C-alpha positions in Angstrom: 42.2 39.4 -5.1 42.7 39.0 -8.9 40.0 39.2 -11.5 40.4 35.5 -12.4 39.8 34.4 -8.8 36.8 36.8 -8.6 35.2 35.4 -11.8 35.9 31.9 -10.6 34.0 32.6 -7.4 31.2 34.2 -9.3 30.8 31.2 -11.5 31.0 28.9 -8.4 28.2 30.7 -6.6 26.1 31.4 -9.7 24.4 28.0 -9.1 21.7 27.6 -6.4 23.6 24.7 -4.9 27.3 24.0 -4.9 28.2 20.4 -4.2 29.9 19.9 -0.8 28.0 22.8 0.8 25.1 22.5 3.2 21.8 23.2 1.6 19.7 26.1 2.7 16.1 25.7 3.8 14.8 26.8 0.5 17.0 24.6 -1.6 16.2 21.7 0.7 12.4 22.1 0.3 12.9 22.5 -3.5 15.0 19.3 -3.5 12.3 17.4 -1.5 9.6 18.7 -3.8 11.4 17.5 -6.9 12.1 14.1 -5.2 8.4 13.5 -4.3 7.4 14.6 -7.8 9.8 12.1 -9.4 8.6 9.4 -7.0 5.0 10.0 -8.0 5.9 9.7 -11.7 7.8 6.5 -11.0 4.7 5.1 -9.2 2.6 6.1 -12.2 4.9 4.3 -14.6 4.8 1.2 -12.5 1.0 1.3 -12.2 0.6 1.9 -15.9 2.8 -1.1 -16.6 0.8 -3.2 -14.2 -2.5 -2.0 -15.6 -1.7 -3.4 -19.1 -5.3 -4.6 -19.6 -6.5 -1.1 -19.8 -4.6 -0.6 -23.1 -3.6 3.0 -22.5 -2.3 5.0 -25.5 0.7 7.3 -25.4 -1.6 10.3 -25.1 -3.4 8.7 -22.2 -0.1 8.1 -20.4 0.9 11.7 -21.0 -2.4 12.9 -19.6 -1.8 10.9 -16.4 1.6 12.5 -16.0 0.0 15.9 -16.7 -2.6 15.3 -13.9 0.2 14.4 -11.5 2.0 17.7 -12.3 -1.3 19.6 -12.1 -2.4 18.3 -8.7 0.8 18.3 -6.7 -0.9 18.2 -3.3 -2.7 14.9 -3.2 -4.1 15.7 0.3 -6.5 18.2 -1.3 -7.9 15.4 -3.5 -8.3 12.8 -0.7 -6.7 13.0 2.7 -6.7 9.3 3.6 -6.0 7.8 0.1 -2.5 6.6 -0.7 -0.5 7.9 -3.6 -1.2 4.7 -5.5 -5.0 5.1 -5.1 -4.9 8.7 -6.4 -2.6 7.9 -9.3 -4.8 4.9 -10.1 -7.8 7.2 -10.1 -6.0 9.5 -12.6 -5.3 6.4 -14.8 -9.0 5.3 -14.4 -10.1 8.8 -15.3 -8.2 8.9 -18.5 -9.3 5.4 -19.4 -13.0 6.3 -18.6 -12.9 9.2 -21.0 -12.7 6.7 -23.9 -14.7 3.9 -22.3 -17.5 5.4 -20.2 -19.5 2.2 -19.7 -16.7 0.3 -17.8 -16.9 -0.3 -14.1 -14.2 -0.4 -11.5 -15.3 -3.8 -10.3 -14.3 -5.3 -13.6 -10.6 -4.8 -13.1 -8.6 -6.7 -10.5 -5.8 -4.1 -10.3 -8.2 -1.4 -9.1 -9.6 -3.8 -6.4 -6.0 -4.8 -5.4 -5.2 -1.2 -4.5 -8.6 -0.5 -2.9 -9.9 2.0 -5.4 -13.7 2.1 -5.2 -16.4 4.0 -7.0 -16.9 6.3 -4.0 -13.2 7.2 -3.7 -12.9 7.7 -7.5 -16.0 9.9 -7.5 -14.7 12.0 -4.7 -11.3 12.5 -6.3 -12.9 13.3 -9.7 -15.2 15.9 -8.1 -12.3 17.6 -6.3 -10.3 17.6 -9.6 -13.2 19.3 -11.3 -13.6 21.8 -8.4 -9.9 22.9 -8.9 -10.3 23.0 -12.6 -13.4 25.2 -12.4 -11.9 27.5 -9.8 -9.0 28.2 -12.2 -11.3 28.6 -15.2 -11.9 32.3 -16.2 -15.0 31.4 -18.2 -18.3 33.0 -16.9 -21.7 33.5 -18.6 -21.7 36.4 -21.0 -24.9 38.0 -19.6 -23.7 38.1 -16.0 -23.4 41.5 -14.3 -21.1 40.1 -11.5 -17.9 40.3 -13.6 -16.5 42.8 -16.1 -16.1 40.5 -19.1 -13.7 42.9 -20.9 -11.2 42.8 -18.0 -11.8 39.1 -17.7 -11.1 38.5 -21.3 -7.9 40.5 -21.3 -6.4 39.5 -18.0 -8.1 36.3 -17.0 -8.7 37.7 -13.6 -12.2 37.9 -12.1 -12.4 41.4 -10.8 
């Protein structure tokens, strides 16, 4: 075997997936994960376009896409809600940050997809629960955590 053919094979198998070959279980799950993520972002773009009466800014749209990336497992937010409802609740959450007095009942798109105040509240509380669980901030006077370690590493220990 020559050096050229060896380097050619090394370049070929340097990639995780070579076209024409059967995918392994790991590459297949990674492919499905990317596919569902892209589908969720497509649904979000369609819903944002449909919810034009909310007048979302570019930062609001980026925030919605950030929330989709942050909360990849929608079943943890609401087991029975569809992807559209959860993404609409992300959209409504970003809209409500700037307009806190608005109600869900005022917008027909939210009623069309079945988003209610109860579902929105449950999803928001579960989003907050995840955010607080990842937050390394604790009260300064507590004896439960070593604040120096927490400050340096971000790990509650």
